[in-house]
N, C-alpha and C positions, 0 to 999 in steps of 0.2 A: 504493500500500500504506500501511497504518497500523500503528503499533506502540506498545506500552506496556511499561515495565519495572515489575514489581510482585512481591510475594511471593504466589505461588499457594498457596491452601489447597486441596490436592488431596484430595478426598473419597474417591476410589477407592484411592489409595495410602496415605491416612491420614498425610500429612506436609505440611510447608510448606517451600517453597524459592523462591529468587528466579528469575524467568524473564523472558525477552523474548517477548511474544506478538505475532504479526504476523497481520493480517487484511486481506482484499481481497474486494471484491464481496460484502460482508455476512458472509463466512464466515472462520473461523480457518484460516490457512495453516500456521502452525507455532507450537509452544510449546517454547522451548529454555531449558534451565537456563543461568544465568549466574553469574559470581562478582562480587560487589559488596560494598562496605563501607557503602553508603548505606542509610539506613532507608527502605524502600519501603512504599507502601500495600499492604494486603491485597487480593488478587484473588479474588472469590467468584462462584459462579453466582448469578443473580438468584433472587428468592423467588417462590413461587406460593401464593396463597390458595386452598386446596383446596375451599372451599365458601363462597360469599358471595352475598347478595342485594344487588346494587348499589343497588337502589331504596331500601334502608334507610339508605344514606348521604345520602338526599334529594338526590342529585346524578345528573345524566345520565352515561352511560358516559364521555363525553369528559372531563367535569370530575372524575369519579372517577379516571380514569387519570392525569390531570394531577397529582393529589395523591399517589397511591400510588407513582408512580415515584420520588418524592423519598425514599421510605423503602425503595427497593430491590426493590419488587414489579414483576416484569415479566410476570406471568401471573396470571389468575384463572379459577377454575371457577365460573361464574356462573349461578345459577338465576333466570330471569326470571318466576317464578310470581307475584310481587307484581303486576306490571303486567298479567300475563295474566289474573289474577282480576278485574281491572277492565275491561280492554279486549280480552281474548281474544287470538287469534293475531295480530291487528293490533298489539297491544302488544309482542309478541315481535319482530315485524318492525321496529317502531319502535326498539327497543333495538339490534337487529342493524345497522340503518342508521346509527345514531349512533355505534356502536362501530367501524364500518368505517374511520373517519378517524383512528384513533389507532394508534401502533405497538405498544402493549401487547397481549399475547396475551389478549384477553378471550374466553373460550371458554364459550359459552352451551350450556345443556341444553334439552331439551324438557320443559316442566312436565308432571308426571305426575298431578297432583291439582288440577284446576281445574274446579269448586270443590273445596276441601279436604274438605268433607263435604256431605251433603245437608241438614244441619240449620241452614243459614244462607243468606242471599241474597248471591250474587255477581253480578258483571257479565257473566260469560261461562261457557261450558262447553266444555272441550276434550275431546272423546271420543277413542276409540282411533284413529280415522281421521285426526283432526287431529294427534294426536301422531305418527302414522306420517308424515304430510306433513312435519312438522318434522324427524323423525329422518332422513329421506332427504336432507336438506341437508348439504352438506359443512361448513357453518359451525355445525352443531349437533352437539356432541361426545358427548352422553350423555343418558340418561333421568334427569331430576332427581328429587329425593328422593321416594320412594314412601311418603308419609305414611299412606296408607290401608292400614296393616298388617292391620286386621281384614278388609279386602277380599281381601288376599293369602291370609290364613289360611282364609277361607271360600270361596276359589276363585271370586271375582267375575269374570265373563267379561270385562268391560271392562278391569279391572285386569290380568288375566293377558295379555290381548291386547297391552297397552302394553309389558309386560315382554318378551313374545315378540318383538315387532317390534324392540326394542332388541337383543336377543340375536341375532336373525337378521342384523342389520347389524353385529354384533361391536362394539357400543357399550356402555360400562359402564352399570350401573344403580345409582343412589344410593339409600340407605335413610334411614329416619327412624322409629325405634322406641324411644322413651324408656321405659326400665324393663323392656323385654321381654327375658326370659331363659328358660332351660329349654327344654322341647320346642317351645313356640310360636316361640321365637327360632330354633331349628334349622330348623323348617319354613319360616320367613320367609327365612332365608338360602338354603335349598335351592331356593326358588322363583326364585333368580337375583339376589338383592339382595347387593351387594358391599361397601357402606360404611355406616357410621353416624357421625353427628356429634352425636348426642343423648345419649350416655352421661354420666350424672351421677355415677357411682361407679366406682371402680377395678374392683370385682368384676364389674360389668356389662360393662365394656369388655374385661376379661380373658376372660370367657366368650365374647364375640363374636369376639375374635381367635382363640381356640382352636378356633372352629368356622368359621374361614375368612374372616372379615371384615377389611377395612381400617378402622382407627379414626381418625377425624379429631378431634384435640384442639382444642376450641373455646375461644376467649377473645374474646368480643365485647363490645358495650356493655352488654348486659343479662345474657346467659347466659355465665357464667364457670366453666369446668370444668377449667382448667389445673391448679389445685392438686390436684385429685383424680386427674388422669390423667397428669401429667408423668413418673412412673416408667416408663411404657410406652416412652418414647423410647429408653432404654438397654436395656430388656428385649426389645423387639420392634422394632429399628430399621428393618426392612424393611416393617413393617405399620402405621405411623402417619404421619399428615400433620398439618399445622397449618392452622387456618382461623379466620375471624372470624364468619362466618354473617351477623350483623347489626351494622354499625358506624356509629354516628352521626357527623356531620361534626366535632363538637368533639373526638372521640377520633381521628378520621382525620388531622386536621392535626398531631397529636402523634406518630403512628407507626402502623405497620400490622403485617405479619408480623415485621418486624425487632424489634418490642417483645416478641413471644412468644419469638423466638430468644434475645433478651437475657435474658429471665426464665429460660429453660431453662438457659442457661449459668450464670447466677447460682445456680441450684439444684444445680450440679455435674454436669449432664448432659454427656456426651461431645460435643465440638465437632462431630465428623464425623457422629455420629448425628443431632444437631439439624439440621445442614445437609442431611443426606439427607432428613429429614422435610419440610424447607422448600423443597426444590428437586427432588431426584431422584425421590422416590416419586410425587408427583403427575404428573410428566412421563410416567413409564412407565405408571401406572395409567390415565390418561386419554388415552394415546397422542398426546401433544402434540409440537410440532415445535421448541420453544425449545431453545437451546443450553445445554450443561453443561460448557463449557470443555474441549472435546476438539477435536483437529484435524478439520476438516471440518464441525464444528457452526457454527450461526449464532454470530456474535460478540455474544452476550448475556452481560453480566457486570456486577458492581457492585464498587465500591471503598470501603474504609473504612480509617481509620487506627487504629482500636481495636476489636478483636474483642469486648471485654467491653461496651463502650458500644453497639456496633452502630449508630452514627450513620453514615448513608450519605453519602459524599462525592460520588459520581457513579454514574449508572446508564446503561448502554449497551444498546441493543437493535439487533440486526443491524448492529453496527458504528458506529451513530450515538449520540452523547452526547445522551440525552433529558433528563437532569437533572444539574445540578451545583450544589453549594452551596445546596441547597434552592430552586433555580430550575429551571423546566422549559420546554422548547421546545414543548410541546403547547399548541395553541390550542383554545378551545372556541367552538362556535357556539350560537345560540339558535333551535332549530327551532320550528315551530308546535306547540303542545302538543296532546297527545291526551288525552281525558278522558271520564268518564261521571259526571255529577252532575245528578240529575233531580228534585230536591225543592226546595220553598220553605221559608222560615224556619219555625221551630217557635214555639209559644206556651208560656209558663211553665206553663199549666194541663196541658200534655201530660206533665209530669214528676211529677205527683202520683200516688201509689199508695195505694189504700185498704188499711187494715189488716183482715185476715181472721181475726185472733185466733189464728193459728198461728205457730210459730217460722219464721224465715227461714233458708235456707241462706246462709252468708256465705263469700265468697271471701277466703282469707287469702293476700295477696301475700307472696312471698318475695324479698327483695332479692338481685339477682344470679342469679336463676333464672327459667326459663320456666314450670316447674311451680308449682302452688299447692297449698295445703292447704285444708281446708274445715271449717266447724263450723256447728251450728244455734244460733240465739240469738233470744230474744224481743226485739221492738222496741216503742218507745212510739209512740202516735198523738197528733195534735193535736186541737183541738176539732171539726174537720171529719171526723175519722176517718182522716186521711192519715198515713202512716208518716213519722216524723221521723228525720233523721240524729242520731246521738249523738256529737258531736264529742269530748267528754271520753273516751268509750270507743273513739274512733277508728273508729266505724262510720259509713261514708259511703255515699252513693248512687253507683252506677255505672250508666251508661246506654249503650245501643247504639242508634243511629238509622240506619235503612236509608237509604242514599244513592241507591239505584237507583229506588225508587218510594215514594210517600207511604204511611206506615203508622205506627201509634202506636209510640213508643219502647219498647224492652225495658228494664226497670228491675230492678236487684238491689242488693246491698249488698256492700261490700268493707271489709276491715280491713288495717291495717299500712302505710297510706300516710303517716300522720302529719299530713295536711292539717288546718289549723286554721281556714282561711277561704278563700273563693273557689272556683274550679273551673278545671280544665284539660281540653282536648279535643284530639282528633286524628282526621284522616281516614286516618292510617296505623294500621290495625287488622287485623293478620294473621288470616286470609289473605284475607278477602273485602273488607276495607278499607271497611267502613261506618264511621260516626263513633262513636267511643267517648269517654266523658267521665266523670270523677270529680269530685264537688263536695260542698260542705258545705250548699248550699241550692239550691232550684229556680231562683231568678232568675239566679244566677251560672252554673248549669248551662246554662240556656236561652241566655244571652248568649254563653257559650263555644261552644256548638254552632252558633248562628246566625252567629258570626264565620267559622267554618269553611265553612258553607254559602255565605255571601256571596262568598267567594273561590274557590268550587269546589274546596276542599281546602286543608288546611294544619294547623298546630299553633296553639293559642290558649290564652290565659289570660283569666279574667274575675273581677273582684272589685269590687262596689259601683259598677258603671258604667265602671270602668277596664278596657279590653280591649287585649290585645296579640295580634298574628297574624304568623305566618311563612307566607306563601302558598306553596302547592305546586301550581302549575297543571298539571303533567304528571301526569295520572291521579290527582291528589290525593295523590301520593307524592313527587314530585321538583320541585326548583326549576330554573330556567334559569340560575342564577348559579353562580359558582365556589365552591370548597370554603371558602375563607377568609371570603367574604361570608356564606355560609349558616351557617358555624360561629359567626360573631359574633352573628347574629340568633338562632340556636338557643341559644347560651349565655345571652342575655338572658332568654329564656323559661324556661330551666332555673333561672336565679337567682331569677326571680320566683316560680316554684312552690315553691322551697325557702324563700323568704322567707315564703310562706304557710304554712310549717310542714312541708312534705313532707320525709320522712326518706330517701326512696329515692335511691340513688346516681344512677340514670338514670331520672327519673320518666316521661318521655315514651316511652322504650323499654319500660319495664315496662308502662305503660298499653297500648301497642300489642299486647301479648301477652295481654291479659285477655279478648279475644274469640277466641283461638286454640283452637278446640275439639279439635284433635288432640293437645293437651298436657294431661295430667291435673293436678289432680284435678277442679277446678271452674272453669268459664269461663262467659261470658254471650254468647249469640248474639242477632241481631236477631229 
């Protein structure tokens, strides 16, 4: 038998008291109140990220788990649609196999929208029967975010089949409907959609809760909706969860769900309501098996000395100490990568675009948001009639290069990056993960894109012949290295782009969403 004395933060009774907790064979045998004058650590249930794409951390599941346990995360609701868009069902199996070797409850869903739309080139297509194959597995817990809400509203047969298969198996159906309210939102919910993590305003989230949805309050590396939505935690404590959605490695090494918990407490949210959102609600909604500090539960728990700082001292899963003092027992392997990259290098002439004499639609990037605005603007041409970037007006080229087969790049214009020189590119480009690049001139754009192609995926910068690259050999999305190694290399690239003038808080994360066609208002596809 094993035991610990600590101050239990009892979410169910809404009180704190010293206990001795005893566990044996992975499960809690007893929790008994004790009398003590000692200052004991606080005993809490572990946290769950209620919606995350592990691929966005640029880490394989093992490396991701090894990092998040340090911050008290014992479970994740993970949508593998990033790798599925590149490698299809084999990509999902690759993630399942890698995750099987860690104690963290990594709970994958069946991707519902591969490809996300018919208006871009992806590496695979998961039809309703492929989704059914996944949903029939015990290690697939839910139908991942139904981004094709027009398909739901229009009664698309394939879309409705996927929802029906999930409901027949009594598995939850996740939603994705940014800005959708009114009668269309009600119809979307009535089709069987149960959650949304895309609400950007309090009013939108309130409407969806009132019509039966669970709302996931998202605070990721790019999309940050906590400030708008945190009042819901106290107003609807049984209807909210916490998630990161997309979290880059430099942010992940600093904290995870614990940082959202800390922010909510600093805002004055009720402790027990916050902990419910971070642990109890996702367990019940997704029918998970992790423990919540009750007799008979798995001995899953975390320890902290300070509820306000929420720095995690130790994380236990099934009775084993998986992390203590920011060190973890999880080891990571380096499996053979899976990938799809079928193009040769580009030529600088590929990125020229002739001026047709009409105004261009401009993508207006919004820092900290997935959504964009748009405007029309006239552009200048050079002596050859090619459209020029206007650095002083912050009007730069954005390009999407098909990675699956050779075709001319798609070229548009973007504003609000602040870039003054050079270019930066990425093969992480939601959701089809073609190469996306923003730059001030064609040569640097070409060099940045070719660096990504040469490494079959990665993040790059280029300026005047100086090129940096973070290789991502697994599907062009993930590294084989650990979180700290990837974070260091990522931070170098991030600093470089900002030295080139970029004002975005998370340049590469924002760049990765500029080809995401399921998010309004204006994006660019291949």
